[in-house]
C-alpha positions as CSV (number, residue, x, y, z in Angstrom):
1,X,0.0,0.0,0.0
2,X,1.3,3.4,-0.9
3,X,2.9,5.1,2.1
4,X,1.8,8.6,1.2
5,X,-1.8,7.5,1.1
6,X,-1.8,7.5,4.9
7,X,0.2,10.8,5.4
8,X,-1.6,14.0,6.0
9,X,-1.0,16.4,3.1
10,X,-0.2,19.1,5.6
11,X,2.3,16.9,7.2
12,X,3.7,16.1,3.8
13,X,4.2,19.7,3.0
14,X,5.9,20.2,6.3
15,X,8.3,17.4,5.7
16,X,9.0,18.6,2.1
17,X,9.6,22.1,3.4
18,X,11.9,20.8,6.1
19,X,13.8,18.8,3.5
20,X,14.0,21.8,1.2
21,X,15.2,23.9,4.2
22,X,17.8,21.4,5.0
23,X,18.9,21.1,1.5
24,X,19.1,24.9,1.2
25,X,21.1,25.1,4.4
26,X,23.4,22.4,3.2
27,X,23.8,24.3,-0.1
28,X,24.4,27.6,1.7
29,X,27.0,26.0,3.9
30,X,28.6,24.4,0.8
31,X,28.6,27.7,-1.1
32,X,30.1,29.6,1.9
33,X,32.8,27.0,2.2
34,X,33.5,27.1,-1.5
35,X,33.5,30.9,-1.4
36,X,36.1,30.9,1.4
37,X,38.2,28.4,-0.5
38,X,37.9,30.5,-3.6
39,X,39.0,33.6,-1.7
40,X,41.9,31.6,-0.3
41,X,42.8,30.4,-3.7
42,X,42.5,34.0,-5.0
43,X,44.8,35.2,-2.3
44,X,47.3,32.5,-3.1
45,X,47.0,33.5,-6.7
46,X,47.6,37.1,-6.0
47,X,50.6,36.1,-3.9
48,X,51.9,34.0,-6.8
49,X,51.3,36.9,-9.2
50,X,53.2,39.3,-6.9
51,X,56.0,36.8,-6.4
52,X,56.1,36.3,-10.2
53,X,56.4,40.1,-10.7
54,X,59.1,40.3,-8.0
55,X,61.0,37.5,-9.6
56,X,60.6,39.1,-13.0
57,X,61.9,42.4,-11.6
58,X,64.8,40.6,-9.9
59,X,65.5,38.8,-13.1
60,X,65.6,42.0,-15.0
61,X,67.8,43.6,-12.3
62,X,70.1,40.5,-12.5
63,X,70.3,40.8,-16.2
64,X,70.9,44.5,-16.0
65,X,73.6,44.0,-13.3
66,X,75.2,41.2,-15.3
67,X,75.4,43.5,-18.3
68,X,76.8,46.3,-16.2
69,X,79.3,43.9,-14.6
70,X,80.3,42.6,-18.0
71,X,80.8,46.1,-19.2
72,X,82.7,47.0,-16.0
73,X,84.8,43.9,-16.4
74,X,85.6,44.8,-20.0
75,X,86.5,48.3,-18.9
76,X,88.6,46.9,-16.1
77,X,90.3,44.4,-18.4
78,X,91.0,47.3,-20.8
79,X,92.4,49.5,-18.0
80,X,94.5,46.6,-16.7
81,X,95.9,46.0,-20.2
82,X,96.5,49.7,-20.6
83,X,98.2,49.9,-17.2
84,X,100.4,46.9,-18.1
85,X,101.3,48.6,-21.4
86,X,102.0,51.9,-19.6
87,X,104.2,50.1,-17.0
88,X,106.1,48.4,-19.8
89,X,106.5,51.6,-21.7
90,X,107.5,53.5,-18.6
91,X,110.3,51.0,-17.9
92,X,111.5,51.3,-21.5
93,X,111.5,55.1,-21.7
94,X,112.9,55.7,-18.2
95,X,116.0,53.5,-18.9
96,X,117.2,55.8,-21.6
97,X,118.4,59.4,-21.6
98,X,118.4,59.6,-25.4
99,X,115.5,61.8,-26.6
100,X,115.3,60.0,-30.0
101,X,115.3,56.6,-28.3
102,X,112.4,57.7,-26.0
103,X,110.1,58.2,-29.0
104,X,111.3,55.1,-30.7
105,X,110.1,53.0,-27.8
106,X,106.6,54.4,-28.0
107,X,105.5,51.9,-30.7
108,X,102.2,50.8,-32.3
109,X,101.7,47.9,-29.9
110,X,101.3,50.3,-27.0
111,X,98.5,52.2,-28.8
112,X,96.8,48.9,-29.6
113,X,97.0,47.8,-26.0
114,X,95.5,51.2,-25.0
115,X,92.7,50.7,-27.6
116,X,93.7,53.4,-30.1
117,X,94.5,53.2,-33.8
118,X,96.1,56.7,-34.1
119,X,98.8,58.4,-32.2
120,X,100.6,61.6,-32.7
121,X,103.3,63.3,-30.6
122,X,104.3,66.8,-31.4
123,X,107.2,68.5,-29.6
124,X,108.5,72.1,-29.6
125,X,111.8,72.6,-31.4
126,X,114.4,75.2,-30.6
127,X,112.4,77.8,-32.6
128,X,109.3,76.9,-30.5
129,X,107.6,75.3,-33.5
130,X,105.8,72.0,-33.4
131,X,107.8,69.0,-34.8
132,X,106.3,65.6,-35.3
133,X,108.2,62.9,-33.3
134,X,105.8,60.0,-33.4
135,X,103.0,59.4,-35.9
136,X,100.8,56.3,-36.2
137,X,97.8,56.1,-38.4
138,X,98.3,59.6,-39.9
139,X,99.3,60.4,-43.5
140,X,101.9,63.0,-44.4
141,X,99.1,65.3,-45.6
142,X,97.2,64.9,-42.4
143,X,100.3,65.6,-40.3
144,X,101.1,68.7,-42.3
145,X,97.5,70.0,-41.9
146,X,97.7,69.3,-38.1
147,X,101.0,71.1,-37.7
148,X,99.8,74.2,-39.5
149,X,96.4,74.3,-37.8
150,X,97.7,73.7,-34.3
151,X,100.5,76.2,-34.7
152,X,98.1,78.9,-35.8
153,X,95.5,78.2,-33.1
154,X,96.9,80.2,-30.2
155,X,93.8,79.8,-28.1
156,X,94.0,76.0,-28.1
157,X,97.8,76.2,-27.4
158,X,97.1,78.5,-24.4
159,X,94.5,76.1,-23.1
160,X,97.0,73.1,-23.4
161,X,99.8,75.1,-21.8
162,X,97.5,75.7,-18.8
163,X,97.3,72.0,-18.3
164,X,93.8,71.3,-19.8
165,X,93.1,67.9,-21.2
166,X,90.5,67.5,-24.0
167,X,88.7,64.3,-25.0
168,X,85.5,63.1,-26.7
169,X,84.4,61.5,-23.4
170,X,83.5,65.0,-22.1
171,X,80.6,67.1,-23.2
172,X,81.1,68.5,-26.7
173,X,82.6,72.0,-26.7
174,X,83.8,74.4,-29.3
175,X,87.4,73.3,-28.7
176,X,86.4,69.7,-29.1
177,X,84.9,70.5,-32.5
178,X,88.2,72.3,-33.4
179,X,90.2,69.2,-32.4
180,X,88.0,66.9,-34.4
181,X,88.5,69.1,-37.5
182,X,92.2,69.5,-36.9
183,X,93.0,65.8,-36.1
184,X,90.2,64.3,-38.2
185,X,89.2,61.8,-35.6
186,X,85.7,61.1,-34.0
187,X,87.0,59.7,-30.7
188,X,90.1,61.3,-29.2
189,X,92.2,62.4,-26.2
190,X,94.4,65.4,-26.5
191,X,96.7,66.2,-23.6
192,X,99.8,68.4,-23.1
193,X,103.2,67.0,-22.4
194,X,104.4,69.1,-19.4
195,X,107.5,69.5,-17.4
196,X,108.6,71.9,-14.6
197,X,109.5,74.6,-17.1
198,X,106.2,74.4,-19.0
199,X,104.8,72.5,-22.0
200,X,107.2,70.5,-24.1
201,X,104.6,69.3,-26.7
202,X,101.2,67.6,-27.1
203,X,100.0,63.9,-27.3
204,X,96.9,63.0,-29.3
205,X,95.4,59.6,-29.7
206,X,92.2,58.8,-31.6
207,X,89.9,56.3,-33.3
208,X,87.4,56.4,-36.3
209,X,83.7,57.0,-35.8
210,X,82.9,53.3,-36.0
211,X,85.2,52.5,-33.1
212,X,84.3,52.4,-29.4
213,X,83.9,55.7,-27.6
214,X,86.5,57.1,-25.4
215,X,85.9,56.7,-21.6
216,X,87.1,58.6,-18.6
217,X,89.5,55.7,-17.9
218,X,91.1,56.2,-21.4
219,X,91.5,59.9,-20.6
220,X,93.3,59.1,-17.4
221,X,95.7,56.5,-19.0
222,X,96.7,58.9,-21.8
223,X,97.3,61.6,-19.2
224,X,99.6,59.3,-17.2
225,X,101.4,58.4,-20.5
226,X,101.9,62.1,-21.3
227,X,103.3,62.7,-17.8
228,X,105.8,59.8,-18.2
229,X,106.9,61.1,-21.6
230,X,107.3,64.6,-20.1
231,X,109.4,63.3,-17.2
232,X,111.6,61.2,-19.5
233,X,112.1,64.1,-22.0
234,X,113.0,66.5,-19.1
235,X,115.5,63.9,-17.8
236,X,117.0,63.5,-21.2
237,X,117.3,67.3,-21.7
238,X,118.8,67.8,-18.2
239,X,121.3,65.0,-19.0
240,X,122.2,66.7,-22.3
241,X,122.6,70.0,-20.5
242,X,124.8,68.4,-17.8
243,X,126.8,66.5,-20.4
244,X,127.4,69.6,-22.4
245,X,128.2,71.6,-19.3
246,X,130.6,68.9,-18.2
247,X,132.3,68.9,-21.6
248,X,132.6,72.7,-21.5
249,X,133.8,72.6,-17.9
250,X,136.3,69.8,-18.7
251,X,137.6,71.8,-21.6
252,X,137.9,74.9,-19.4
253,X,139.6,72.9,-16.7
254,X,142.1,71.5,-19.2
255,X,142.8,75.0,-20.5
256,X,143.0,76.4,-17.0
257,X,145.3,73.5,-15.9
258,X,147.6,74.3,-18.7
259,X,147.6,77.9,-17.8
260,X,148.2,77.1,-14.1
261,X,151.0,74.7,-15.0
262,X,152.6,77.3,-17.2
263,X,152.1,79.9,-14.4
264,X,153.5,77.5,-11.8
265,X,156.5,76.8,-14.0
266,X,157.0,80.5,-14.4
267,X,156.7,81.0,-10.6
268,X,159.2,78.3,-10.0
269,X,161.6,79.9,-12.4
270,X,161.0,83.3,-10.7
271,X,161.4,81.7,-7.3
272,X,164.6,80.0,-8.3
273,X,165.9,83.2,-9.8
274,X,164.9,85.1,-6.6
275,X,166.6,82.5,-4.4
276,X,169.8,82.6,-6.6
277,X,169.7,86.4,-6.6
278,X,169.2,86.6,-2.8
279,X,172.0,84.0,-2.3
280,X,174.4,85.9,-4.6
281,X,173.6,89.3,-3.1
282,X,173.8,87.9,0.5
283,X,177.2,86.4,-0.1
284,X,178.3,89.7,-1.7
285,X,177.1,91.7,1.2
286,X,178.6,89.4,3.9
287,X,182.2,90.3,2.9
288,X,181.9,94.2,3.2
289,X,179.7,93.8,6.3
290,X,182.4,91.6,7.9
291,X,185.0,94.3,7.0
292,X,182.7,97.1,8.4
293,X,182.1,95.2,11.6
294,X,185.8,94.3,11.9
295,X,187.0,97.9,11.4
296,X,184.3,99.2,13.8
297,X,185.4,96.7,16.5
298,X,189.1,97.7,16.0
299,X,188.3,101.4,16.3
300,X,186.1,100.7,19.4
301,X,189.0,98.9,21.1
302,X,191.2,102.1,20.8
303,X,194.1,100.2,19.2
304,X,194.3,102.8,16.5
305,X,194.2,105.7,19.0
306,X,191.8,107.2,21.5
307,X,188.4,108.1,20.1
308,X,185.9,110.6,21.5
309,X,182.8,109.2,23.3
310,X,180.5,110.5,20.6
311,X,182.4,108.6,18.0
312,X,182.4,105.5,20.2
313,X,178.6,105.6,20.5
314,X,178.3,105.9,16.7
315,X,180.7,103.0,16.2
316,X,178.7,100.9,18.7
317,X,175.6,101.6,16.5
318,X,177.5,100.6,13.4
319,X,178.4,97.4,15.2
320,X,174.9,96.6,16.3
321,X,173.4,97.4,12.9
322,X,176.0,95.3,11.3
323,X,175.0,92.4,13.5
324,X,171.3,92.9,12.5
325,X,172.3,93.0,8.8
326,X,174.4,89.8,9.3
327,X,171.4,88.1,11.0
328,X,169.1,89.2,8.2
329,X,171.5,88.0,5.5
330,X,171.9,84.7,7.3
331,X,168.1,84.3,7.5
332,X,167.8,85.1,3.8
333,X,170.5,82.6,2.9
334,X,168.7,79.9,5.0
335,X,165.4,80.6,3.4
336,X,167.0,80.6,0.0
337,X,168.8,77.3,0.7
338,X,165.6,75.6,1.9
339,X,163.6,76.8,-1.1
340,X,166.2,75.8,-3.6
341,X,166.8,72.4,-1.9
342,X,170.4,73.1,-0.9
343,X,169.8,73.1,2.9
344,X,171.0,69.9,4.4
345,X,168.7,68.4,7.1
346,X,170.3,65.9,9.4
347,X,167.6,63.9,11.0
348,X,168.5,62.2,14.3
349,X,166.4,61.3,17.3
350,X,166.6,63.9,20.1
351,X,164.7,64.4,23.4
352,X,162.2,67.2,22.8
353,X,162.1,68.1,26.6
354,X,165.9,68.6,26.7
355,X,165.8,70.8,23.6
356,X,163.0,73.0,25.0
357,X,164.9,73.2,28.3
358,X,168.1,74.3,26.4
359,X,166.1,77.1,24.7
360,X,164.8,78.2,28.1
361,X,168.4,78.5,29.4
362,X,169.3,80.6,26.4
363,X,166.4,83.0,26.8
364,X,166.4,83.1,30.6
365,X,168.0,86.6,30.8
366,X,165.2,88.0,28.6
367,X,162.5,86.3,30.6
368,X,164.0,87.6,33.9
369,X,164.3,91.1,32.5
370,X,160.5,91.3,32.0
371,X,159.7,88.9,35.0
372,X,157.8,86.6,32.6
373,X,156.6,83.3,34.1
374,X,157.7,80.2,32.2
375,X,155.7,76.9,32.2
376,X,156.2,73.7,30.3
377,X,153.8,70.7,29.8
378,X,155.0,67.7,27.9
379,X,153.1,64.4,27.6
380,X,154.9,61.5,29.3
381,X,154.7,59.4,26.1
382,X,156.9,61.9,24.2
383,X,160.6,60.9,24.4
384,X,162.9,61.1,21.4
385,X,161.6,62.2,18.0
386,X,163.5,62.5,14.6
387,X,164.6,66.1,13.9
388,X,167.4,68.4,12.8
389,X,168.2,69.6,16.3
390,X,169.8,72.9,15.3
391,X,166.9,73.9,13.0
392,X,164.1,73.0,15.5
393,X,166.1,74.9,18.2
394,X,165.9,77.9,15.9
395,X,162.2,77.4,15.6
396,X,161.7,77.5,19.4
397,X,164.1,80.4,19.9
398,X,162.2,82.4,17.2
399,X,158.7,81.6,18.6
400,X,159.6,82.0,22.3
401,X,161.6,85.2,21.5
402,X,158.5,86.7,19.7
403,X,156.4,85.7,22.7
404,X,158.8,87.5,25.1
405,X,158.8,90.6,22.8
406,X,155.0,90.9,22.7
407,X,154.2,89.8,26.3
408,X,154.0,92.5,29.0
409,X,155.9,92.2,32.3
410,X,154.5,89.6,34.7
411,X,153.0,87.7,31.8
412,X,153.2,84.0,31.1
413,X,154.6,81.9,28.3
414,X,153.6,78.2,28.2
415,X,155.1,75.5,26.0
416,X,153.0,72.3,25.6
417,X,153.5,69.1,23.6
418,X,151.1,66.2,23.2
419,X,150.7,63.2,20.9
420,X,148.1,63.6,18.2
421,X,147.9,60.3,16.2
422,X,151.3,59.9,14.5
423,X,152.4,63.5,15.2
424,X,153.6,65.6,18.1
425,X,151.7,68.8,18.3
426,X,153.6,71.6,20.0
427,X,152.1,74.9,21.2
428,X,153.8,78.1,22.3
429,X,151.3,80.3,24.1
430,X,151.7,83.8,25.5
431,X,149.5,86.3,27.3
432,X,150.7,89.2,25.1
433,X,148.9,91.8,23.0
434,X,147.5,89.3,20.5
435,X,147.1,89.5,16.7
436,X,144.1,90.6,14.7
437,X,142.3,88.2,12.5
438,X,143.3,90.3,9.4
439,X,147.0,89.8,10.2
440,X,146.9,86.0,11.0
441,X,146.9,84.8,7.4
442,X,150.0,86.9,6.5
443,X,152.1,86.1,9.6
444,X,154.4,83.6,7.7
445,X,154.9,85.8,4.6
446,X,158.5,87.0,4.0
447,X,159.2,90.6,5.3
448,X,155.7,90.9,6.8
449,X,155.5,92.6,10.1
450,X,152.3,93.2,12.1
451,X,151.5,96.9,12.7
452,X,151.3,97.4,16.5
453,X,152.8,99.6,19.2
454,X,155.6,97.3,19.9
455,X,156.8,96.8,16.3
456,X,156.9,100.6,15.9
457,X,159.8,100.7,18.4
458,X,161.4,97.3,18.0
459,X,163.1,96.7,14.6
460,X,162.9,93.4,12.8
461,X,163.3,91.9,9.4
462,X,160.0,90.0,9.1
463,X,161.9,86.9,8.0
464,X,161.8,84.9,11.3
465,X,158.3,83.3,11.0
466,X,158.9,82.7,7.3
467,X,162.1,80.8,8.1
468,X,160.3,78.9,10.9
469,X,157.6,77.8,8.4
470,X,160.2,76.6,5.9
471,X,161.9,74.5,8.7
472,X,158.7,72.9,9.9
473,X,157.6,72.1,6.4
474,X,161.0,70.6,5.8
475,X,160.3,68.3,8.7
476,X,156.9,67.3,7.0
477,X,155.0,69.2,9.6
478,X,152.5,72.1,9.6
479,X,152.5,75.4,11.5
480,X,149.7,77.9,12.1
481,X,148.7,80.5,14.7
482,X,145.6,81.4,16.7
483,X,145.1,84.7,18.5
484,X,142.7,87.2,20.0
485,X,143.7,90.9,20.5
486,X,144.7,91.6,24.1
487,X,144.3,87.9,25.1
488,X,147.5,86.4,23.7
489,X,148.7,84.3,20.9
490,X,149.4,80.6,20.3
491,X,151.7,79.2,17.7
492,X,150.9,75.5,16.8
493,X,153.2,73.2,14.9
494,X,153.5,69.5,14.3
495,X,156.4,67.1,14.0
496,X,156.2,63.5,12.9
497,X,156.8,60.8,15.6
498,X,158.6,58.6,13.1
499,X,161.1,59.5,10.5
500,X,159.4,59.8,7.1
501,X,162.0,61.7,5.0
502,X,165.6,60.6,4.1
503,X,168.8,62.3,5.3
504,X,169.5,64.4,2.2
505,X,168.9,67.8,0.9
506,X,165.3,68.8,0.5
507,X,163.6,68.6,-2.9
508,X,163.2,71.9,-4.7
509,X,160.1,73.8,-3.7
510,X,159.8,72.2,-0.3
């Protein structure tokens, strides 16, 4: 039997409505769930789209960066090659001081390494005109055109002399247009070759229009090359100047040496003639002086009859002046003998202390007369030294005698001797009136006498110190003086500790 036959229609409608409501709820729940899922999927899709766009942008950035890196790498490789080429060229041009060789070593391979087809180096000549020294990639007609155009363009020359560098890497200017027309290149670098004294010339490198453009790195490399060329050219020019100067100086030195040799020979002849003349005159004077002194002495004794007191005084003056003349003649003869090599020096070992003491005994009366204090200081290590005793005794008598003459009463004279390496250094010091710095260099000149109050009243020949100098030099020593006015004077001289010259007459000119 049919089930619905027993169901109330109202109840049936209620059931159907409930079923429909249930189905509607289920559908609504399903749709809401699907909608949420769709929204989630849409959100995920949006995220994927954004991620895709981000990845796309990153990919584009990576590609761009890669291109830039490749370009930078190419530029870096180019600069490294250029720097290696510059280093090689720098070594080549810095190892020569020949200007022609410098330009020879700037060859085509260098320009190829730097990335340029054309290269032109122009240098000023002596007339301050541009002269082509290096040309690569330029014809003779182009070079002639460049020389004329650049020489006539004073504005461009002034800009280059000021140190300006022009290149097609910078913004186009009127000067760049001029350079393109002058050098007929699309891509270029034009830089001055400078030194301390100014511009020596110009360096231009370039490429055709279909070649790669010039970069700031190219400009820097060419500038470095120009500086290296400038330094090398300056060094070469300085060397040439020094070489020429040395040649001129050498020639002048040779000429001067010949003149000095000739003058020295003439001086030696004159000195020899002077010595011979002095020797001859001195010998001629000694005979009449001996007679004068002898007759004066005889007359003073009264053997030829009594003489008045006034005549006796005059004879005494004749006798004293004769003695002075004899001493002067003897000094002249000694100097002449030493200079001409005819003075015999007999070198034997003698005690220096004993010699000085003997001089003290000889001059004691003069020391007592002025009440002058005498001190002596000799190093214990100084014993016997090789010398001509008579001549060195004359040295001490002369120096100490001078000290007595110029030292006031109650003064002091000190003689010291000490070892200085292989020499004995002797000093004779007084507390006298001293000598001015102007007179010191002339002390040992023949016939020179210091102008002072004492010398105005005490007569002398001016030969004593000259003779002393000759004797010391004959002993292979040196003599000099130090002094301060009113503080005293010290005469220093040296004598060798060991014998270093033979027992014979001294060589001429000693």
